[in-house]
C-alpha positions in Angstrom: -73.4 -60.6 65.1 -74.4 -58.9 67.8 -74.0 -55.4 68.9 -71.9 -56.3 71.8 -69.9 -58.3 69.7 -69.8 -55.8 67.1 -68.7 -53.2 69.5 -65.7 -55.9 71.1 -64.3 -56.0 67.4 -64.1 -52.3 67.4 -62.3 -52.4 70.6 -59.9 -55.4 69.5 -58.7 -52.9 66.3 -58.7 -50.0 67.8 -55.0 -49.8 68.0 -54.8 -49.4 64.2 -57.1 -45.8 64.7 -54.9 -44.9 67.5 -51.9 -45.2 65.1 -53.0 -43.6 62.3 -54.1 -41.0 64.5 -50.2 -41.1 66.1 -48.9 -41.2 62.6 -51.0 -38.4 61.6 -49.7 -35.9 64.1 -46.5 -37.2 63.9 -46.0 -36.6 60.1 -47.6 -33.1 60.3 -51.2 -33.9 58.7 -53.0 -31.8 60.6 -50.5 -29.5 60.2 -50.9 -29.6 56.6 -54.6 -29.2 56.3 -54.6 -26.3 59.3 -52.3 -24.4 57.3 -54.2 -24.7 53.5 -52.6 -27.5 52.3 -55.7 -28.8 51.6 -56.1 -31.1 48.8 -55.1 -34.6 48.9 -51.9 -34.3 46.6 -50.8 -30.8 48.6 -51.1 -32.5 51.9 -49.0 -35.4 50.7 -46.8 -33.5 49.1 -46.0 -31.5 52.8 -46.1 -34.3 54.8 -43.6 -36.4 52.5 -46.2 -39.2 51.8 -47.5 -41.4 48.3 -50.9 -40.0 47.4 -52.3 -43.1 48.1 -51.5 -43.7 51.6 -52.3 -39.6 52.4 -55.8 -40.1 51.3 -56.3 -43.5 53.2 -54.9 -41.6 55.7 -57.2 -38.8 55.8 -60.4 -40.6 55.2 -59.4 -42.7 58.6 -59.3 -39.1 60.5 -62.5 -38.4 58.7 -63.7 -41.5 60.2 -62.0 -39.9 63.9 -64.0 -36.3 63.1 -60.9 -34.8 62.8 -61.1 -33.5 59.5 -64.0 -33.3 57.3 -64.0 -33.2 52.7 -65.3 -30.5 51.2 -65.6 -31.0 47.5 -62.0 -32.0 46.3 -60.6 -31.0 49.3 -60.2 -31.3 53.2 -60.6 -29.1 56.2 -60.2 -29.7 60.2 -63.2 -29.9 62.1 -63.5 -28.0 65.5 -62.3 -31.3 67.4 -59.2 -31.0 64.5 -58.5 -27.3 65.3 -58.3 -28.0 68.9 -55.9 -31.4 68.3 -53.6 -29.0 66.4 -53.9 -26.6 69.1 -53.4 -29.1 72.3 -49.4 -29.1 73.1 -50.0 -32.1 75.8 -52.1 -34.0 73.2 -49.3 -33.7 70.6 -46.7 -34.7 73.1 -48.4 -37.3 74.6 -49.0 -38.9 71.3 -45.1 -39.0 70.5 -44.9 -40.8 74.1 -47.6 -43.1 73.5 -46.1 -43.7 69.6 -42.9 -45.1 71.1 -44.8 -47.0 74.1 -46.9 -48.9 71.6 -44.0 -51.5 71.3 -43.7 -52.1 75.3 -47.4 -53.7 74.8 -46.1 -56.2 72.7 -44.6 -57.8 75.5 -48.0 -57.9 77.5 -48.5 -61.8 77.4 -45.0 -62.3 78.6 -45.3 -59.6 81.0 -48.6 -60.8 82.4 -47.5 -64.5 83.0 -44.1 -63.2 84.7 -41.5 -64.7 81.9 -40.0 -61.4 80.9 -37.0 -60.8 82.9 -35.1 -58.1 83.3 -36.3 -53.8 83.8 -39.2 -52.8 82.0 -39.6 -50.8 78.9 -39.0 -47.5 80.5 -35.8 -48.4 82.0 -34.3 -50.1 79.1 -36.0 -47.2 76.5 -34.6 -44.4 78.5 -30.9 -44.4 77.3 -32.4 -43.8 73.8 -31.9 -40.3 73.7 -34.9 -39.7 70.9 -37.2 -41.6 73.5 -35.9 -39.4 76.6 -36.7 -36.3 75.2 -40.4 -37.4 73.9 -40.5 -38.9 77.2 -40.0 -35.6 79.2 -41.9 -33.2 76.4 -45.1 -35.1 76.8 -44.9 -35.3 80.7 -43.7 -31.3 80.9 -46.7 -30.9 78.5 -49.2 -33.0 80.7 -47.9 -31.4 83.7 -48.3 -27.8 82.6 -52.1 -28.3 82.6 -52.1 -28.6 86.6 -49.3 -26.2 86.9 -51.6 -23.4 88.1 -53.7 -25.5 90.7 -49.9 -26.4 91.7 -49.2 -22.7 92.3 -51.9 -22.1 94.4 -52.7 -25.2 96.4 -48.9 -26.5 96.6 -46.9 -24.4 99.2 -43.4 -25.2 99.2 -40.2 -24.0 100.5 -36.7 -23.9 101.5 -34.9 -27.1 99.6 -36.6 -29.2 98.2 -36.3 -32.6 96.4 -38.5 -33.7 93.2 -38.3 -37.8 93.1 -38.7 -39.1 90.1 -38.5 -35.7 88.5 -39.1 -36.3 84.7 -38.9 -32.6 83.3 -39.3 -31.2 86.8 -41.7 -28.7 85.6 -43.4 -28.0 88.8 -39.9 -27.5 91.3 -38.7 -25.5 88.2 -40.8 -22.9 88.6 -40.1 -23.4 92.6 -36.9 -22.5 91.8 -37.2 -20.0 89.2 -39.9 -18.3 91.0 -40.1 -18.9 94.8 -36.0 -18.9 95.2 -36.3 -22.6 96.1 -33.1 -24.5 95.8 -34.0 -27.8 94.1 -32.5 -31.3 93.6 -34.4 -33.1 90.6 -33.6 -37.2 90.8 -34.6 -39.7 88.5 -32.8 -41.6 86.3 -29.5 -40.7 84.6 -30.1 -41.2 81.0 -33.7 -39.3 81.7 -31.6 -36.4 83.8 -29.0 -36.2 80.9 -31.8 -35.3 78.2 -33.5 -33.2 81.0 -30.6 -31.0 81.6 -30.2 -30.6 77.8 -33.9 -29.5 77.2 -34.5 -27.6 80.3 -30.9 -26.2 81.5 -30.5 -25.4 85.1 -32.1 -22.2 86.4 -30.4 -20.5 89.5 -30.9 -22.6 92.7 -31.7 -26.0 90.5 -29.4 -29.0 89.8 -30.4 -32.3 88.2 -28.8 -35.6 89.9 -28.7 -38.9 88.2 -30.0 -42.3 90.1 -32.8 -44.4 91.5 -34.6 -42.7 94.9 -33.9 -46.4 96.0 -30.0 -46.1 96.3 -30.1 -42.4 96.9 -28.0 -41.3 99.8 -28.8 -37.7 100.1 -26.3 -35.4 101.5 -28.6 -33.8 103.7 -32.2 -33.5 105.0 -34.5 -31.5 103.0 -37.8 -28.8 104.0 -39.8 -30.8 101.7 -40.1 -33.8 98.8 -42.3 -33.6 95.7 -43.0 -36.5 93.6 -45.5 -36.7 90.6 -46.9 -40.2 89.1 -44.1 -42.4 91.0 -45.8 -44.3 93.8 -48.5 -45.8 90.9 -45.4 -47.8 90.0 -44.6 -49.2 93.2 -46.9 -52.6 93.8 -48.7 -52.7 97.2 -46.1 -54.9 99.2 -43.6 -52.4 97.8 -45.7 -49.3 98.7 -44.5 -48.8 102.5 -40.5 -49.1 102.0 -41.3 -46.5 99.0 -42.8 -44.1 101.3 -40.7 -44.6 104.1 -38.0 -43.9 101.6 -39.0 -40.5 100.3 -40.3 -39.3 104.0 -37.3 -40.7 105.4 -35.6 -37.7 102.6 -37.5 -34.7 105.0 -36.3 -33.1 108.1 -38.4 -33.1 110.9 -41.6 -30.6 110.3 -40.9 -30.8 106.7 -43.5 -31.8 104.0 -44.1 -33.8 101.3 -46.3 -33.2 98.2 -47.3 -36.4 96.3 -49.4 -36.0 92.4 -51.0 -39.5 91.9 -53.8 -40.9 90.8 -56.3 -43.1 93.3 -59.4 -44.9 93.2 -62.4 -43.1 93.9 -64.4 -45.3 96.2 -67.4 -43.8 95.3 -66.9 -44.4 91.3 -67.0 -48.3 90.7 -65.7 -48.2 87.4 -62.0 -48.0 87.3 -61.4 -49.7 84.4 -58.8 -46.9 83.3 -57.1 -47.1 86.3 -56.9 -50.8 85.6 -55.3 -50.0 82.2 -52.9 -47.6 83.8 -51.9 -50.3 86.5 -51.1 -52.6 83.2 -49.2 -49.9 81.9 -46.8 -49.9 85.2 -46.2 -53.4 84.6 -44.9 -53.5 81.0 -43.2 -49.6 81.9 -41.6 -51.0 84.8 -40.7 -53.8 86.7 -43.6 -54.9 88.5 -47.4 -54.7 88.2 -48.1 -51.0 90.5 -50.9 -50.3 92.5 -53.4 -47.7 92.7 -54.6 -46.9 96.2 -57.9 -45.4 97.4 -57.6 -42.2 99.4 -57.7 -44.4 102.6 -54.8 -46.4 102.2 -52.8 -43.9 100.9 -53.7 -41.8 104.1 -52.9 -45.1 106.4 -49.4 -46.0 104.4 -48.3 -42.2 105.2 -49.1 -42.1 108.8 -47.3 -45.8 108.9 -44.1 -43.9 107.7 -44.3 -41.5 110.0 -46.5 -38.6 107.8 -49.3 -36.5 110.1 -51.9 -34.0 108.7 -52.5 -36.0 105.8 -54.8 -34.2 102.8 -55.9 -35.0 99.9 -57.4 -32.7 97.2 -58.6 -33.7 94.1 -57.3 -32.1 90.9 -59.5 -30.4 88.1 -60.2 -33.1 85.7 -57.7 -34.2 83.2 -57.2 -35.9 79.8 -57.0 -38.9 81.7 -58.0 -40.7 85.2 -58.5 -39.1 88.7 -55.4 -37.2 89.8 -54.8 -35.9 93.4 -52.7 -33.4 95.4 -51.8 -35.6 98.4 -49.8 -33.3 101.5 -48.6 -34.5 104.6 -45.6 -33.4 107.1 -42.8 -35.4 108.6 -43.7 -35.4 112.6 
């Protein structure tokens, strides 16, 4: 077998390693090792696993460089120590543990033979999934919170479209005195309200933004990682709808992934586009900065500015702001 083919074999079975890591995080294997249950039997007892299963799982984690064996005991590597401390990694693992189911539909989704809503809309009615999704998105959003506090100046009445946990906009209500409406699918909103409560000046509203009729125009709209789910033909209508929620002179701010025209390798973004197809109703589209600026200008926006966010755990993330003329 050639080296190239061996690499492809490794990619094909990569899901086994990812699932093993997700299970280890889910049942607490890394926590058990971290807290001093170093022997295989002790780890198995702590995690309520059979010892032979714990032994195999620990060997897989060793191959991934997360744990290492010392005599008859286990200890975390530096990578393992970082993994235990990384709240976003743990939350993201839990979310993708659920999303694995959606990717099993990929062959039919690619052929357009699946009718009805995508995985997110179906799964959101399950409270466990909704909580896992919200915790994952909240942990990921906190990575860019300091950047947004410095660079995203929103004031007055703010509509958070596709809010999820509404991490940044909860901060706006709590610390800047903004009056925030957080809009997302009703099952997601129901769980978000339980998890995060309602800070003063903050309200949750359930519904699809494409069917939302606001009682007022807002001073600002905030939207985090939703427009990527619009197909290329749909994007102008999505942006026009969101820009239409704000008053003349108001501001819109989007967190989004964009294709960097100067970087030819976009395979990770292509994987994200595929995920929009299994998680949503359509295959989404990752714009270039120029494409998005043109679409926003056509929707009536001016002063479009695009700022790269310091590198996160995946993809190229940007803050895009504009003003309604």
